[in-house]
N, C-alpha and C positions, 0 to 999 in steps of 0.2 A: 036452100037459102044461100045467098052470096057470101063470099069470104069477106071478113073484116080483120083489121089489125087491132090487137088488144095489147095493153100493157099489163103485165103481171108483176106485182111487187109483193114481197112477203118478209116476215120476220119470224124465224123459228127460235123458240125459247127453250132452255133446259127444263126438264131433264132429258127429254127425247127430242132430237133434232134430226129429222129425216131428210137432209139436204139431197142426198143421192136419189132417193125415191121421188121427191117432188120434182127435181130437175129432169128425171127420166119421164115423168108424166108431161111436163111442159114441152120437152123436146119431142114427145110422141105426136104432137100436133103436126109435125113435119116441117113447118116453115117457122123459124125462130131466129132471134138475135139476142145475145146477152148484152144488156146495157151496163150492168154493174154487178156487184156482189150478190144482190138479191132482187134483181129486176130483169125482166125479159120482155121483148116484144114477140108476139106470136100472131100468125095468120091462121084463121080458123073459120069454118062455116058454122061453128057453134055460137050460142049466145054467151054473153058475159056470165050469166047465172049458170049455164051448163058447164062452162070452163071452171068457174069457182067451185061448183059441186064436185067436179072431177078431181080437182087439186086438193080439195078438203079431205079426201079419203085418206091422205097420208099426214094430215095435220093433227096436232093435239089441241085440246081445249084452250090452251094458253098461247097458241100461235096465232098470227094474223096474216091475212092475205087481201089484196085488192086486185080486181080485174076490171079494167075499163076500156072502152073503145077509144082508139086514137085515129084522128082524121087530120088531114092537111087543112090549114098550115100548122106546122110544128117547128119547134126550134130546139137546138141542142148544141153542145160544145164539148170538145175534148174526147169525142168518141174515135176509136180507130177507123181508118179509112174503110175497111171492109164493112164495119157496122154502119157507117155513114152511107155507103153505097146501098146497103140492104134497106135502110130506112127510106132513102129517096125512092128506090124502086117500089117498095111496099106501099108508099103513100101516093103514088101517081094515080 
Protein backbone atom coordinates (compact mmCIF):
# COMPACT_ATOMS: atom_id res chain seq x y z
CA UNK A 1 0.00 0.00 0.00
CA UNK A 2 1.20 3.53 -0.77
CA UNK A 3 1.99 5.98 1.96
CA UNK A 4 -0.59 8.61 2.86
CA UNK A 5 -0.61 11.65 5.11
CA UNK A 6 -3.00 11.50 8.07
CA UNK A 7 -4.03 13.96 10.72
CA UNK A 8 -4.23 12.55 14.23
CA UNK A 9 -6.00 14.65 16.82
CA UNK A 10 -6.98 13.54 20.28
CA UNK A 11 -8.26 14.52 23.70
CA UNK A 12 -7.12 12.55 26.72
CA UNK A 13 -9.31 12.99 29.78
CA UNK A 14 -8.70 12.28 33.48
CA UNK A 15 -8.14 10.20 35.45
CA UNK A 16 -5.57 8.47 33.20
CA UNK A 17 -3.91 10.56 30.52
CA UNK A 18 -1.23 8.58 28.71
CA UNK A 19 0.25 11.40 26.62
CA UNK A 20 3.76 9.97 26.54
CA UNK A 21 2.58 6.52 25.46
CA UNK A 22 0.29 7.89 22.73
CA UNK A 23 2.92 10.27 21.41
CA UNK A 24 5.45 7.43 21.30
CA UNK A 25 3.03 5.35 19.21
CA UNK A 26 2.35 8.28 16.87
CA UNK A 27 6.06 8.97 16.42
CA UNK A 28 6.74 5.27 15.82
CA UNK A 29 5.23 5.72 12.36
CA UNK A 30 8.57 7.36 11.57
CA UNK A 31 7.48 10.45 9.62
CA UNK A 32 5.50 12.94 11.67
CA UNK A 33 5.02 16.63 12.44
CA UNK A 34 3.42 18.07 15.54
CA UNK A 35 0.77 20.63 14.66
CA UNK A 36 -0.29 21.59 18.16
CA UNK A 37 -0.84 20.39 21.70
CA UNK A 38 -2.85 17.33 20.66
CA UNK A 39 -2.52 17.01 16.90
CA UNK A 40 0.00 15.48 14.55
CA UNK A 41 0.43 14.73 10.90
CA UNK A 42 1.90 11.32 10.16
CA UNK A 43 2.92 9.59 6.96
CA UNK A 44 2.07 5.91 6.97
CA UNK A 45 1.32 2.96 4.72
CA UNK A 46 -1.41 1.93 7.17
CA UNK A 47 -5.08 2.86 6.76
CA UNK A 48 -6.82 5.36 9.02
CA UNK A 49 -8.61 2.48 10.77
CA UNK A 50 -5.33 0.61 11.35
CA UNK A 51 -3.73 3.74 12.81
CA UNK A 52 -6.74 4.46 15.01
CA UNK A 53 -6.70 0.90 16.31
CA UNK A 54 -2.97 1.10 17.02
CA UNK A 55 -3.35 4.36 18.93
CA UNK A 56 -6.47 3.19 20.79
CA UNK A 57 -4.38 0.62 22.65
CA UNK A 58 -3.27 3.35 25.08
CA UNK A 59 -6.58 5.21 25.33
CA UNK A 60 -9.21 4.95 28.04
CA UNK A 61 -12.93 4.70 27.34
CA UNK A 62 -13.46 8.41 27.94
CA UNK A 63 -10.65 9.59 25.61
CA UNK A 64 -11.27 10.48 21.98
CA UNK A 65 -9.19 10.35 18.82
CA UNK A 66 -9.65 11.20 15.15
CA UNK A 67 -7.48 9.90 12.30
CA UNK A 68 -8.19 11.14 8.78
CA UNK A 69 -6.40 11.33 5.44
CA UNK A 70 -4.99 14.73 4.42
CA UNK A 71 -4.55 15.61 0.76
CA UNK A 72 -3.64 18.75 -1.13
CA UNK A 73 -4.83 21.40 -1.30
CA UNK A 74 -4.53 22.24 2.37
CA UNK A 75 -4.31 25.53 4.21
CA UNK A 76 -2.78 26.54 7.53
CA UNK A 77 -1.36 29.54 9.38
CA UNK A 78 0.95 30.19 12.28
CA UNK A 79 2.96 26.99 12.03
CA UNK A 80 6.72 27.12 12.60
CA UNK A 81 8.81 27.18 9.41
CA UNK A 82 10.04 23.63 10.00
CA UNK A 83 6.46 22.30 10.23
CA UNK A 84 5.37 24.32 7.18
CA UNK A 85 8.26 22.84 5.17
CA UNK A 86 7.32 19.33 6.36
CA UNK A 87 3.69 19.81 5.31
CA UNK A 88 4.58 21.18 1.88
CA UNK A 89 6.95 18.29 1.21
CA UNK A 90 4.51 15.68 2.54
CA UNK A 91 1.61 16.91 0.41
CA UNK A 92 3.51 17.12 -2.89
